[in-house]
C-alpha positions as CSV (number, residue, x, y, z in Angstrom):
1,M,-22.8,-18.3,-2.9
2,Y,-19.8,-16.9,-1.7
3,V,-18.4,-15.2,1.9
4,F,-16.1,-12.7,1.7
5,Y,-14.9,-11.1,5.0
6,Y,-13.1,-7.2,5.8
7,D,-11.2,-5.9,7.4
8,E,-8.2,-2.9,7.3
9,S,-4.5,-2.0,8.2
10,E,-3.3,0.9,9.1
11,H,-6.7,2.4,9.5
12,S,-6.3,5.8,11.6
13,R,-8.9,8.0,10.0
14,S,-7.6,10.9,12.1
15,I,-5.2,12.4,9.9
16,T,-3.5,14.9,12.1
17,K,0.1,17.0,12.4
18,N,0.9,15.3,15.3
19,T,0.1,11.8,13.5
20,V,1.9,12.8,10.5
21,K,4.6,13.9,11.9
22,A,5.3,10.7,14.2
23,E,7.9,8.3,13.5
24,N,5.9,5.1,13.1
25,F,3.2,7.3,10.6
26,F,2.4,5.3,7.6
27,D,1.0,6.9,4.3
28,G,-0.7,4.0,3.1
29,F,-4.0,2.8,3.8
30,I,-4.7,-1.2,3.3
31,A,-8.0,-3.0,3.2
32,T,-8.1,-7.0,1.8
33,T,-11.6,-9.3,1.6
34,V,-11.3,-12.6,1.9
35,G,-13.6,-15.3,0.6
36,W,-14.6,-18.4,-0.3
37,K,-17.5,-20.8,-2.1
38,D,-19.7,-20.9,1.1
39,S,-19.2,-25.1,0.8
40,D,-15.0,-24.6,1.6
41,E,-15.6,-22.9,4.5
42,E,-16.1,-25.5,6.9
43,Q,-12.7,-27.1,5.6
44,L,-11.1,-23.5,5.4
45,E,-12.6,-22.6,9.3
46,N,-11.3,-26.5,10.5
47,E,-7.4,-25.5,9.3
48,Y,-7.4,-22.0,10.0
49,L,-8.0,-22.5,13.7
50,D,-5.8,-25.2,13.6
51,F,-2.7,-22.9,12.8
52,E,-4.4,-20.9,15.3
53,S,-4.0,-23.2,18.0
54,R,0.0,-23.8,17.1
55,Y,0.5,-19.6,17.5
56,K,-2.0,-18.3,19.7
57,S,-0.8,-17.4,23.1
58,P,-2.8,-19.6,25.9
59,K,-4.6,-16.9,27.2
60,A,-5.5,-14.7,23.8
61,L,-8.7,-15.0,22.7
62,E,-7.8,-14.7,18.9
63,L,-4.5,-14.1,17.1
64,K,-4.1,-11.0,15.8
65,S,-1.6,-9.7,13.0
66,T,-0.3,-7.9,16.0
67,S,1.1,-10.8,17.1
68,I,3.6,-10.1,14.4
69,N,6.0,-7.4,15.8
70,N,7.3,-4.6,12.7
71,S,10.8,-5.4,14.3
72,Q,10.7,-8.8,13.1
73,L,10.0,-7.3,9.5
74,K,12.2,-4.7,9.6
75,N,14.3,-6.2,6.6
76,G,11.9,-7.7,5.1
77,F,12.0,-11.5,5.9
78,A,15.3,-11.5,6.7
79,S,15.3,-9.7,10.4
80,S,12.2,-12.6,11.2
81,S,12.7,-14.8,13.8
82,K,12.3,-18.7,12.9
83,N,9.0,-18.7,14.6
84,T,7.6,-15.8,13.1
85,V,8.9,-17.4,9.8
86,A,6.7,-20.4,10.8
87,L,3.7,-18.6,11.5
88,V,3.8,-16.7,8.0
89,G,4.8,-20.2,6.5
90,D,1.4,-21.5,7.4
91,L,-0.7,-18.4,7.5
92,L,-0.2,-18.2,3.9
93,S,-0.8,-22.2,2.7
94,I,-4.3,-22.0,3.8
95,F,-4.2,-19.5,0.7
96,D,-5.0,-21.7,-2.1
97,E,-6.9,-22.1,-5.2
98,R,-10.0,-22.3,-3.2
99,T,-9.8,-18.6,-2.0
100,L,-10.3,-15.7,-3.6
101,L,-8.3,-12.4,-2.1
102,Y,-8.8,-8.5,-3.5
103,Y,-7.0,-5.8,-1.3
104,S,-6.4,-2.0,-1.9
105,H,-4.0,0.6,-1.0
106,A,-5.1,4.9,-0.8
107,S,-2.7,7.3,0.2
108,K,-3.7,9.0,3.0
109,L,-2.0,12.6,2.4
110,E,-3.2,11.9,-1.1
111,F,-6.9,12.2,0.2
112,I,-5.9,15.5,1.4
113,I,-4.0,16.9,-1.4
114,R,-6.9,16.0,-3.6
115,Q,-9.4,17.9,-1.3
116,V,-6.9,20.8,-1.3
117,L,-6.6,20.6,-4.8
118,V,-10.5,20.0,-5.8
119,S,-10.8,23.4,-7.7
120,H,-8.5,22.3,-10.5
121,S,-10.0,18.8,-11.1
122,V,-12.3,19.4,-13.8
123,S,-10.1,22.4,-15.7
124,M,-6.4,20.5,-15.9
125,G,-7.7,17.5,-17.1
126,P,-6.2,14.4,-17.0
127,M,-2.8,16.3,-15.7
128,F,-5.1,16.7,-12.7
129,N,-4.3,12.9,-11.2
130,D,-0.2,13.7,-12.8
131,I,-0.1,16.7,-9.7
132,V,-1.8,15.1,-7.2
133,Y,0.5,12.4,-7.3
134,S,3.8,14.4,-7.7
135,I,2.6,16.8,-4.6
136,T,2.3,13.5,-2.7
137,K,4.9,12.0,-3.4
138,A,7.0,15.0,-2.5
139,I,5.7,15.5,1.2
140,V,5.7,11.4,1.6
141,L,9.2,11.0,0.5
142,Y,10.4,14.3,2.1
143,R,8.1,15.2,4.9
144,P,8.2,18.5,4.9
145,T,7.6,20.1,8.3
146,E,6.1,23.3,7.3
147,V,3.8,21.8,4.7
148,I,2.5,19.3,7.4
149,T,1.9,22.0,10.1
150,A,0.3,24.2,7.6
151,L,-2.6,21.9,6.5
152,Y,-3.9,22.1,9.8
153,G,-3.7,26.1,9.1
154,T,-5.3,28.8,6.8
155,P,-5.6,28.3,3.1
156,I,-2.9,31.1,2.4
157,E,-0.9,29.3,5.2
158,L,-0.8,25.7,3.1
159,L,-0.3,27.8,0.1
160,T,3.1,29.7,1.9
161,A,4.3,26.4,2.8
162,L,3.8,24.0,-0.6
163,R,5.8,27.3,-2.1
164,H,8.4,27.9,0.1
165,F,8.7,23.8,0.3
166,F,8.7,23.3,-3.4
167,Q,10.8,26.4,-3.8
168,N,13.2,25.3,-2.2
169,Q,13.6,21.5,-3.2
170,V,14.2,22.5,-6.7
171,N,17.3,24.5,-5.7
172,Q,18.7,22.1,-3.5
173,D,17.9,19.6,-6.5
174,K,20.4,21.8,-8.1
175,A,23.2,20.0,-6.2
176,N,22.4,16.8,-8.5
177,Y,20.9,17.6,-11.6
178,P,21.9,14.0,-13.4
179,L,19.6,12.5,-10.7
180,K,16.7,15.3,-9.9
181,H,15.8,16.9,-13.8
182,R,12.7,15.3,-14.3
183,E,11.9,16.3,-10.6
184,I,12.9,19.7,-10.4
185,E,10.6,19.6,-13.8
186,A,7.6,17.7,-12.2
187,F,8.3,20.3,-8.9
188,R,8.1,23.7,-11.1
189,V,4.9,22.6,-13.1
190,I,3.4,22.6,-9.5
191,L,5.3,25.8,-8.6
192,F,3.3,27.3,-11.5
193,M,0.0,25.7,-10.4
194,L,0.1,26.4,-6.6
195,D,-0.6,30.0,-8.3
196,R,-4.2,29.1,-9.0
197,V,-5.2,27.6,-6.6
198,D,-8.6,28.1,-4.0
199,L,-8.5,26.4,-0.9
200,P,-12.0,24.3,0.3
201,T,-12.2,25.0,4.6
202,K,-13.2,21.5,5.2
203,L,-11.4,17.9,4.7
204,D,-13.8,14.5,5.2
205,W,-12.6,11.0,4.9
206,N,-14.0,9.2,2.3
207,Y,-14.7,5.3,3.3
208,R,-15.7,3.9,-0.4
209,P,-12.8,3.8,-2.4
210,P,-11.9,-0.1,-1.1
211,F,-15.5,-0.7,-1.8
212,D,-15.6,0.6,-5.1
213,G,-12.6,-1.5,-6.0
214,F,-14.1,-5.0,-4.5
215,T,-17.9,-4.0,-6.6
216,L,-15.4,-4.3,-9.6
217,Y,-13.9,-7.6,-8.6
218,L,-17.3,-9.0,-8.0
219,N,-18.0,-7.7,-11.3
220,Q,-15.2,-9.0,-13.2
221,H,-15.6,-12.2,-11.4
222,N,-20.0,-12.4,-12.2
223,I,-20.2,-13.1,-8.8
224,N,-24.1,-11.8,-7.8
225,E,-24.4,-14.6,-4.9
226,Y,-22.2,-13.2,-1.8
227,S,-22.8,-11.9,1.6
228,L,-19.9,-9.1,3.3
229,L,-19.0,-9.3,6.7
230,I,-17.1,-6.2,8.0
231,D,-14.9,-6.3,11.3
232,K,-16.6,-3.6,13.0
233,E,-15.8,0.3,12.0
234,T,-16.5,3.1,11.9
235,S,-19.2,4.3,9.2
236,T,-17.2,1.2,7.1
237,A,-20.5,-1.2,6.5
238,D,-22.4,2.1,5.7
239,A,-19.8,2.7,3.0
240,A,-19.8,-0.2,1.7
241,R,-23.8,-0.2,1.4
242,S,-23.4,3.3,-0.6
243,V,-21.5,1.5,-3.5
244,G,-24.1,-1.4,-3.8
245,L,-22.7,-3.6,-2.0
246,S,-25.7,-6.1,-0.1
247,P,-25.8,-7.8,1.8
248,V,-23.5,-6.4,4.1
249,D,-23.2,-7.4,8.0
250,E,-20.8,-6.0,10.6
251,G,-19.2,-8.9,13.2
252,D,-16.5,-9.5,16.3
253,S,-13.6,-11.0,14.6
254,I,-13.5,-13.2,17.5
255,N,-16.9,-15.4,16.0
256,H,-15.6,-15.4,12.6
257,F,-12.0,-17.2,11.4
258,G,-12.8,-14.8,8.2
259,L,-12.3,-11.6,9.8
260,R,-9.3,-12.6,11.3
261,A,-7.9,-14.0,8.1
262,A,-8.0,-11.2,6.7
263,D,-7.1,-9.4,9.2
264,M,-4.0,-11.2,9.4
265,I,-3.4,-10.8,5.6
266,A,-4.0,-6.9,5.8
267,G,-1.5,-6.4,8.6
268,L,1.3,-8.5,6.9
269,I,0.7,-6.5,4.1
270,A,0.7,-3.2,5.5
271,K,4.2,-4.2,7.8
272,L,5.5,-5.6,4.8
273,M,5.2,-2.0,2.7
274,K,5.8,0.2,5.6
275,A,9.5,-1.5,6.4
276,F,10.5,-0.9,2.9
277,S,8.8,2.5,3.0
278,S,10.9,3.4,6.3
279,A,14.1,1.3,4.9
280,T,13.6,3.5,1.8
281,Q,13.1,7.2,3.7
282,Y,15.2,10.2,3.2
283,T,16.8,10.8,6.7
284,D,18.1,15.0,6.4
285,N,18.8,17.3,3.1
286,K,21.7,15.9,2.2
287,S,20.3,12.4,1.3
288,R,17.1,14.1,-0.4
289,I,19.7,15.0,-3.8
290,E,21.1,11.1,-3.2
291,K,19.4,7.7,-4.8
292,R,17.8,5.9,-1.8
293,L,18.3,1.7,-1.9
294,L,17.0,-0.8,0.0
295,P,19.4,-1.5,2.2
296,D,21.7,-5.0,1.5
297,Q,20.5,-6.9,4.5
298,W,16.7,-7.8,3.0
299,F,18.9,-9.8,0.6
300,R,20.3,-11.9,3.3
301,I,17.7,-15.2,3.6
302,D,17.5,-18.4,3.0
303,N,15.7,-20.4,1.3
304,N,13.0,-20.4,3.9
305,R,12.8,-17.0,3.6
306,L,13.0,-17.3,0.5
307,Q,9.8,-19.4,-0.1
308,L,7.7,-16.9,2.3
309,Y,8.4,-14.3,-0.1
310,H,7.1,-17.3,-3.1
311,K,4.0,-17.7,-1.4
312,L,3.5,-13.9,-0.9
313,Y,4.2,-13.5,-4.5
314,R,1.1,-16.7,-4.7
315,I,-1.5,-15.5,-2.9
316,L,-0.8,-12.0,-4.2
317,V,0.4,-11.7,-7.7
318,E,-0.8,-15.4,-9.4
319,N,-3.8,-16.7,-7.7
320,D,-7.0,-15.5,-9.1
321,A,-4.7,-13.5,-11.3
322,C,-7.5,-10.4,-12.6
323,W,-7.4,-6.7,-13.4
324,Y,-9.2,-6.1,-10.0
325,K,-7.4,-8.3,-7.8
326,A,-5.8,-5.1,-6.6
327,Y,-7.3,-1.8,-6.4
328,A,-4.5,1.4,-5.8
329,S,-5.1,5.2,-5.8
330,T,-3.0,6.9,-7.4
331,Y,-0.1,7.6,-5.3
332,S,0.4,4.1,-4.8
333,D,4.1,3.4,-5.0
334,N,4.0,1.2,-1.4
335,L,2.2,-1.2,-3.6
336,V,4.1,-0.6,-6.6
337,A,6.9,-1.3,-4.5
338,L,6.2,-4.4,-2.7
339,L,4.7,-5.9,-5.8
340,G,8.3,-5.4,-7.3
341,L,10.2,-7.1,-4.5
342,L,8.2,-9.6,-4.5
343,E,8.7,-10.2,-8.2
344,Y,12.0,-9.4,-7.4
345,F,12.2,-12.6,-5.3
346,H,10.3,-14.7,-7.5
347,R,13.4,-14.9,-10.2
348,Y,15.4,-17.0,-7.6
349,Q,14.1,-20.7,-7.1
350,T,17.0,-21.0,-4.5
351,V,18.7,-18.9,-2.3
352,E,22.2,-19.9,-4.1
353,E,20.9,-18.6,-7.2
354,L,19.8,-15.2,-5.1
355,R,23.6,-15.2,-3.8
356,R,25.3,-15.9,-7.4
357,S,23.5,-13.3,-9.0
358,P,25.5,-10.0,-8.7
359,D,28.5,-11.6,-9.5
360,I,26.6,-12.8,-12.5
361,H,25.2,-9.7,-13.5
362,G,27.8,-7.4,-12.2
363,T,26.1,-5.3,-9.7
364,S,24.3,-5.0,-6.2
365,H,20.7,-6.5,-5.7
366,S,19.6,-3.5,-4.2
367,E,20.9,-1.7,-7.8
368,M,19.2,-4.1,-10.0
369,L,15.5,-4.0,-7.6
370,N,15.9,-0.2,-7.5
371,T,15.9,-0.8,-11.4
372,L,13.0,-3.7,-11.3
373,L,11.1,-0.9,-9.5
374,C,11.9,2.1,-11.8
375,H,10.9,0.4,-14.7
376,N,7.8,-0.3,-13.0
377,L,6.8,2.2,-11.6
378,E,7.0,4.2,-15.0
379,D,4.9,1.6,-16.5
380,S,2.4,2.1,-13.5
381,F,2.5,5.7,-14.5
382,Q,2.0,5.5,-18.3
383,R,-1.1,3.1,-17.5
384,S,-2.7,5.7,-15.2
385,Y,-1.7,7.8,-17.9
386,R,-3.0,6.3,-20.7
387,Q,-6.4,5.7,-19.1
388,N,-7.0,9.0,-18.3
389,N,-6.4,10.8,-21.4
390,Q,-9.2,7.8,-22.9
391,L,-11.8,8.7,-20.3
392,M,-11.3,12.3,-21.3
393,S,-12.0,11.3,-25.3
394,L,-14.9,9.7,-24.9
């Protein structure tokens, strides 16, 4: 018998013009489920309560992920205080061979774009996902005001804004064709497709995808006897039941340490993704045609901070390694970036090795990481492309 606990981060379902344009807007929607055998629950609870007692403020009822301020992860763990390093390290140490962790990432803007382009989903076949990915990525990276505004206008306003943005970006990209030639080709295909769009009149949030992935995760592990407790959110438990999960109950995190543990992991994943995204965000029209690299400050760490990356790599990648441990929407660059960052730091056992690497390889950490991420994004895209084509051939 297994017990699982579910919580989310960056989970606002209110996707409006103001929220998308806000400086602190993050496109990713993160959900995590932590679990273990019910026979291990008492011991794990004692360990977690001991951890909380060391970091919870005296008047607080519980330790929440909000206790880690976003500024503490502005440059990843390089900007974390000594207390934050200790807190994160002790949190991650609780997750070991006894624990299971499933996590998912969904793009909020992809959700909108899919509904906008739904009339093309059948006729375009596997290419539909490629188009959705490209449009979503462009809006997330460039944040074109006219498109974001038009998302909440009339269909013709949205269509006009999309065409105007993509045509303008193609013209700008020509100033650096060697770097931007693939983007130019993709945007020209999008412009061709936009001439044939039939727009819907209503958008509805879909709560189900994280639970679709969790169902696959349970099936892969052959787990049939379990319970799932969800931190109370509007319609979330109903969505879990709608995909066949049972039993599903709702609870208050104050009363269940597992919900608090899920909250801490979801918050940490989301904050690191958000910091990475912010650090590589285009800042103006000129930067749109230049290569955006992770700042060098991210790599100025000591051994304690390097070990945090190792611990996070262990629980997100190595422990309980299986196909459905991580579940993502088509546009999942934020997740690929985070896992790539962890993979990069995992290469170095000590900070001395990390510091010597640029001299040995003749290039900066930022460039080497960028090369790794481009390779991983290409692999992710190719896997998705092959899977879509296999489905179409059945």
